[in-house]
C-alpha positions as CSV (number, residue, x, y, z in Angstrom):
1,M,-17.8,20.2,-11.7
2,G,-14.9,17.9,-11.0
3,Y,-10.7,18.5,-9.9
4,R,-8.0,19.7,-11.7
5,I,-6.6,15.6,-11.1
6,A,-1.9,15.5,-11.6
7,I,-0.5,11.5,-11.6
8,I,3.1,12.1,-10.9
9,G,5.1,8.8,-12.1
10,A,2.0,7.7,-14.5
11,T,4.0,5.6,-16.5
12,G,4.9,3.2,-13.7
13,A,2.8,-0.2,-11.8
14,V,1.5,2.3,-10.2
15,G,1.0,6.0,-11.7
16,R,-1.6,3.3,-14.0
17,E,-3.1,1.3,-11.7
18,I,-3.8,5.2,-10.0
19,L,-5.4,5.4,-13.8
20,K,-6.9,2.6,-14.4
21,I,-9.0,3.1,-10.7
22,L,-10.3,6.9,-11.0
23,A,-11.7,6.0,-14.3
24,E,-13.5,1.9,-12.3
25,R,-14.5,4.1,-10.1
26,N,-15.9,7.3,-11.3
27,F,-13.9,10.3,-9.7
28,P,-15.3,13.9,-10.4
29,I,-12.0,14.6,-12.5
30,R,-12.6,17.7,-15.3
31,E,-9.0,17.6,-16.5
32,I,-6.1,14.7,-15.6
33,V,-2.5,14.9,-17.0
34,A,0.3,12.9,-17.0
35,L,3.9,13.1,-15.5
36,A,6.7,11.7,-15.7
37,S,10.6,11.9,-16.6
38,P,12.1,13.7,-19.8
39,R,12.7,10.1,-21.2
40,S,8.4,9.3,-21.4
41,T,7.9,12.7,-22.1
42,G,5.4,12.3,-25.5
43,K,5.1,8.9,-24.9
44,E,1.0,7.6,-24.5
45,I,-1.2,6.1,-21.8
46,S,-4.5,4.8,-21.6
47,F,-6.6,6.3,-19.1
48,G,-10.1,4.4,-19.0
49,D,-11.7,2.6,-22.4
50,K,-11.3,4.9,-24.5
51,K,-9.3,7.9,-23.4
52,I,-5.5,8.3,-24.5
53,L,-3.5,11.3,-22.2
54,R,-0.3,12.4,-24.1
55,V,2.4,12.1,-21.0
56,Q,3.9,15.2,-20.6
57,N,7.6,16.1,-18.7
58,L,6.7,16.2,-14.6
59,E,10.6,18.9,-14.7
60,T,8.4,21.9,-16.6
61,F,5.0,21.4,-15.6
62,N,4.0,24.8,-13.3
63,F,1.3,22.7,-10.8
64,N,-0.8,26.3,-10.3
65,G,-4.3,26.0,-10.9
66,W,-4.4,22.6,-9.9
67,D,-6.2,20.2,-7.6
68,I,-4.2,17.4,-6.6
69,A,-1.2,16.0,-7.6
70,L,-1.1,11.7,-7.4
71,S,2.4,11.3,-6.6
72,S,4.0,7.5,-6.7
73,P,7.2,8.3,-9.0
74,G,10.2,7.1,-5.8
75,A,11.2,9.0,-2.7
76,T,14.4,10.8,-5.3
77,I,12.5,12.8,-7.5
78,S,8.3,13.1,-5.2
79,S,11.2,15.2,-2.5
80,I,11.8,17.7,-5.3
81,Y,8.0,17.6,-7.1
82,S,5.5,16.5,-3.9
83,P,6.7,19.6,-2.1
84,K,6.9,22.2,-5.8
85,A,3.5,21.2,-6.2
86,A,2.3,21.7,-2.6
87,K,4.0,25.2,-2.0
88,A,2.0,26.0,-5.8
89,G,-1.7,25.2,-4.3
90,C,-2.5,21.6,-4.9
91,I,-2.9,19.1,-2.6
92,V,-0.4,16.1,-2.6
93,I,-1.2,12.2,-1.8
94,D,2.1,10.9,-1.9
95,N,2.7,7.0,-2.1
96,T,6.3,7.0,-1.5
97,S,8.6,6.5,2.0
98,Y,9.8,9.8,1.4
99,F,7.5,12.3,3.8
100,R,6.3,9.2,6.3
101,M,7.7,9.5,9.1
102,E,7.4,13.9,8.8
103,P,5.8,14.7,12.3
104,D,3.5,17.6,10.3
105,V,2.8,14.7,7.6
106,P,-0.7,12.3,7.7
107,L,-0.3,9.2,7.0
108,V,-3.5,7.7,6.2
109,V,-5.3,4.5,5.9
110,P,-9.1,6.3,4.9
111,E,-11.3,2.8,7.0
112,V,-8.2,3.8,9.8
113,N,-7.2,7.2,10.1
114,P,-9.2,9.7,8.6
115,K,-9.3,12.2,11.0
116,D,-6.2,12.7,11.1
117,L,-6.7,14.1,7.4
118,R,-7.8,17.0,9.0
119,K,-4.2,17.9,10.4
120,I,-3.2,18.6,7.1
121,K,0.0,21.0,7.3
122,R,1.7,21.8,4.0
123,N,-0.4,20.3,1.4
124,I,1.0,16.9,1.6
125,V,-0.4,13.6,2.7
126,A,0.9,10.2,2.9
127,N,0.5,6.9,1.7
128,P,1.7,4.2,4.2
129,N,4.0,1.1,3.0
130,C,1.5,-2.4,1.2
131,S,2.5,-3.8,4.0
132,T,1.3,-1.7,6.9
133,I,-2.0,-1.3,4.7
134,Q,-3.8,-4.4,4.6
135,M,-2.6,-5.4,8.1
136,V,-3.7,-1.5,9.8
137,V,-7.3,-2.2,7.7
138,A,-7.6,-5.8,9.3
139,L,-6.0,-5.0,12.9
140,K,-8.3,-1.7,13.2
141,P,-11.8,-3.5,14.7
142,L,-10.0,-5.3,16.3
143,H,-8.1,-3.0,18.0
144,D,-11.2,-1.3,18.7
145,L,-12.8,-4.4,20.2
146,F,-9.6,-5.8,22.2
147,K,-7.0,-3.1,22.5
148,I,-3.6,-4.7,20.7
149,K,-0.3,-4.5,23.5
150,R,1.5,-6.5,20.4
151,I,1.9,-8.0,16.9
152,V,4.0,-10.1,15.3
153,V,3.9,-10.6,12.0
154,S,5.7,-12.7,9.1
155,T,5.4,-11.4,5.5
156,Y,5.3,-12.4,2.3
157,Q,5.2,-10.4,0.0
158,A,5.5,-10.5,-4.3
159,T,8.3,-9.2,-6.7
160,G,5.5,-7.2,-7.6
161,G,6.5,-4.9,-4.3
162,A,9.8,-4.2,-6.0
163,G,8.7,-3.2,-9.2
164,K,8.1,-3.7,-12.7
165,K,11.9,-5.0,-12.3
166,G,11.3,-7.4,-9.4
167,M,8.1,-9.5,-11.3
168,D,10.6,-9.2,-14.7
169,E,13.3,-10.8,-12.6
170,L,10.9,-13.9,-11.4
171,Y,9.7,-14.3,-14.5
172,T,13.4,-14.6,-16.2
173,Q,14.6,-17.1,-13.9
174,T,11.7,-19.4,-13.5
175,K,12.3,-19.8,-16.7
176,S,15.8,-20.4,-16.5
177,S,15.1,-22.3,-13.7
178,L,12.6,-24.4,-15.9
179,V,14.7,-24.8,-19.1
180,G,18.8,-25.5,-17.1
181,D,19.8,-22.6,-18.3
182,S,22.3,-19.7,-15.7
183,I,20.5,-17.7,-13.3
184,S,21.1,-13.8,-13.2
185,I,20.6,-12.1,-10.0
186,H,20.1,-8.4,-10.3
187,S,17.2,-7.0,-8.4
188,F,17.3,-9.3,-5.6
189,T,20.2,-10.2,-2.7
190,K,19.5,-13.9,-3.6
191,Q,17.3,-16.4,-6.3
192,I,13.5,-15.4,-5.8
193,A,12.6,-18.5,-8.3
194,F,11.6,-21.2,-6.5
195,N,12.9,-19.6,-3.1
196,C,12.0,-17.0,-0.3
197,I,14.4,-14.2,0.6
198,P,14.1,-12.8,4.5
199,H,15.7,-9.7,3.2
200,I,13.3,-6.1,2.4
201,D,15.5,-3.2,1.6
202,K,18.4,-2.5,3.6
203,F,19.4,-3.9,7.1
204,M,18.9,-1.5,10.4
205,P,21.4,-1.0,13.1
206,D,19.2,-3.8,14.5
207,G,19.2,-6.4,12.6
208,S,16.0,-5.8,11.4
209,T,15.1,-4.5,8.0
210,K,13.9,-1.5,6.6
211,E,10.7,-3.0,5.8
212,E,10.5,-4.7,9.0
213,W,11.2,-1.0,10.5
214,K,8.7,0.2,7.6
215,M,6.1,-2.0,9.4
216,N,6.7,-1.3,13.3
217,V,7.0,2.9,13.4
218,E,4.2,3.0,10.7
219,T,1.5,1.0,12.6
220,K,2.4,3.5,15.9
221,K,2.0,6.2,13.6
222,I,-1.1,4.8,12.1
223,L,-2.3,2.6,14.2
224,D,-1.4,3.3,18.4
225,P,1.7,4.4,19.4
226,D,1.6,1.9,22.0
227,I,1.9,-1.5,20.6
228,N,4.6,-3.3,19.7
229,V,5.9,-4.7,16.4
230,F,7.8,-7.6,15.4
231,A,7.9,-7.9,12.1
232,T,10.1,-10.8,9.7
233,C,9.8,-9.4,5.9
234,V,10.0,-12.1,3.4
235,R,10.7,-12.0,-0.4
236,V,8.1,-14.9,-2.3
237,P,8.3,-15.7,-5.2
238,V,4.2,-14.6,-6.4
239,F,3.6,-11.6,-9.3
240,I,1.1,-10.0,-7.5
241,G,-0.5,-10.4,-3.5
242,H,0.9,-10.0,0.7
243,G,0.6,-12.7,2.7
244,E,0.9,-11.5,6.3
245,A,0.5,-14.0,8.8
246,I,-0.3,-12.1,12.4
247,T,-0.9,-13.0,16.1
248,I,-1.5,-10.5,18.3
249,E,-1.4,-10.3,21.7
250,C,-4.4,-8.0,23.6
251,E,-5.1,-6.5,27.0
252,H,-8.6,-7.6,26.7
253,P,-10.0,-11.2,27.0
254,I,-10.8,-12.2,23.1
255,N,-14.0,-13.8,22.4
256,L,-13.5,-15.1,18.4
257,N,-17.5,-14.7,17.7
258,K,-17.4,-11.2,18.6
259,A,-13.7,-10.6,16.7
260,K,-15.3,-12.6,13.4
261,N,-18.2,-11.0,13.9
262,A,-16.1,-6.6,13.6
263,L,-14.4,-8.0,10.9
264,R,-16.9,-8.3,8.7
265,N,-18.7,-5.4,9.7
266,A,-15.4,-3.7,9.0
267,E,-14.9,-1.6,5.8
268,G,-12.0,-2.9,3.3
269,V,-12.3,-5.9,5.0
270,V,-13.7,-9.3,3.6
271,V,-13.4,-12.9,6.1
272,Y,-13.1,-15.8,4.3
273,D,-12.8,-18.6,6.9
274,K,-13.5,-22.2,6.3
275,Q,-11.6,-24.5,8.7
276,E,-11.6,-27.2,5.8
277,D,-9.7,-27.3,2.2
278,S,-9.4,-24.7,1.0
279,G,-11.1,-22.5,3.4
280,Y,-8.6,-19.8,2.9
281,I,-8.2,-17.1,0.6
282,T,-4.6,-16.9,-0.7
283,Q,-2.6,-14.6,-3.0
284,I,-3.2,-14.9,-6.6
285,E,-7.3,-15.0,-5.7
286,A,-7.0,-11.1,-3.6
287,A,-5.0,-9.9,-7.6
288,G,-6.5,-7.5,-9.2
289,E,-9.4,-7.5,-5.5
290,D,-9.8,-3.9,-3.0
291,A,-10.6,-5.9,-0.3
292,S,-7.4,-7.3,2.2
293,Y,-8.7,-10.6,2.9
294,V,-8.5,-12.6,6.5
295,S,-8.4,-16.2,7.2
296,R,-7.5,-19.3,9.7
297,L,-8.5,-16.8,12.8
298,R,-7.9,-18.9,15.9
299,I,-6.7,-18.6,19.5
300,D,-3.8,-18.7,20.5
301,P,-2.8,-20.6,24.2
302,T,0.1,-19.3,23.8
303,V,0.2,-16.1,25.6
304,P,-2.8,-14.1,27.5
305,N,-5.4,-12.7,25.1
306,G,-3.7,-13.9,21.9
307,L,-5.6,-14.2,18.2
308,G,-4.1,-15.3,15.0
309,L,-5.5,-14.8,11.5
310,W,-4.2,-14.8,8.1
311,C,-4.2,-11.4,6.0
312,V,-3.9,-11.6,2.0
313,S,-4.3,-7.9,0.0
314,D,-3.2,-6.8,-3.6
315,N,-0.3,-4.6,-3.2
316,L,0.0,-2.9,-6.0
317,R,-4.0,-2.5,-5.5
318,K,-4.8,-1.4,-2.1
319,G,-0.9,-1.5,-1.3
320,A,-0.6,1.6,-3.1
321,A,-2.5,2.9,-5.9
322,L,-6.1,2.3,-4.5
323,N,-5.7,3.8,-1.3
324,T,-3.7,6.6,-2.8
325,V,-7.3,7.2,-4.1
326,Q,-9.1,6.6,-1.8
327,I,-7.8,9.8,0.3
328,A,-8.5,11.3,-2.9
329,E,-12.1,10.8,-2.2
330,K,-11.9,10.6,1.5
331,L,-10.5,14.6,1.3
332,I,-13.5,15.4,-0.8
333,E,-16.0,13.3,1.6
334,M,-15.0,15.4,4.1
335,D,-15.1,19.1,2.1
336,L,-10.8,19.9,3.0
337,I,-10.1,19.9,-0.7
338,S,-12.3,23.2,-3.1
339,K,-11.8,23.5,-6.8
340,K,-10.0,26.2,-8.3
């Protein structure tokens, strides 16, 4: 016997990816339901190779008797329906930004801080931001070895992070540029085709963007509150996959071989680091894969105990859907959820 699973926001890019991953990983499911807005009610959506789900109306759905809700409908919708599902006794794993910094809601990356799942109080667990997830997966083994004090990170984030509309805009603008048509801008603040935009989410009072703020506060909540993070987040003309150039400053002296071995042995990390042409992983190679890939490891001689690295991951997969499913798997493994 398996679990009764509700997918909130099932017709979106992340929701579809969650359904795909649940099927791939043979998640123990007794019954599954796809939920979305009234305009999507009645649509058919694939689950695995053979099963088709008919989308039900989120607004009228009764969560009583359901075990787990995997939620990614956007923060505004989630603020209404995640608490509703949680109140009905459903464990909600929420992939939106709405609950992440709530002090009584665990913010979890299973490879990094699974013990925080024991702190569930409101039947809600938050899934971190995509750019944070891949970074903390890569940095956890280094923090355990050398104790990280400071992180400076520059991100190269795919348009997929802005959803289907972001990817569509990159495609449309690229095609228009190549044939000499005028460029229309809707999803981003400037043209994204053949360009980079150092602006993701709204600006904060200190001049940072909210994406940069998220990387700071989420890393502190997940990894260590004493770590200082300075982030610059950039949207790049890539469909899927975030890249990150990361420099860390640590309390203890860095041993490069020990760092590489720790990363090679870490769950969720793949090291591909050759000092030669093509001896590193790029976004296009990480697309569709589960890991945080680490390359370009080298000592930073400009700061005490400094180390630099390049990290890439599929932002829709590990950065959203996979991490959500892994949290559910960890809850079962830790015997923190019971079947109804």
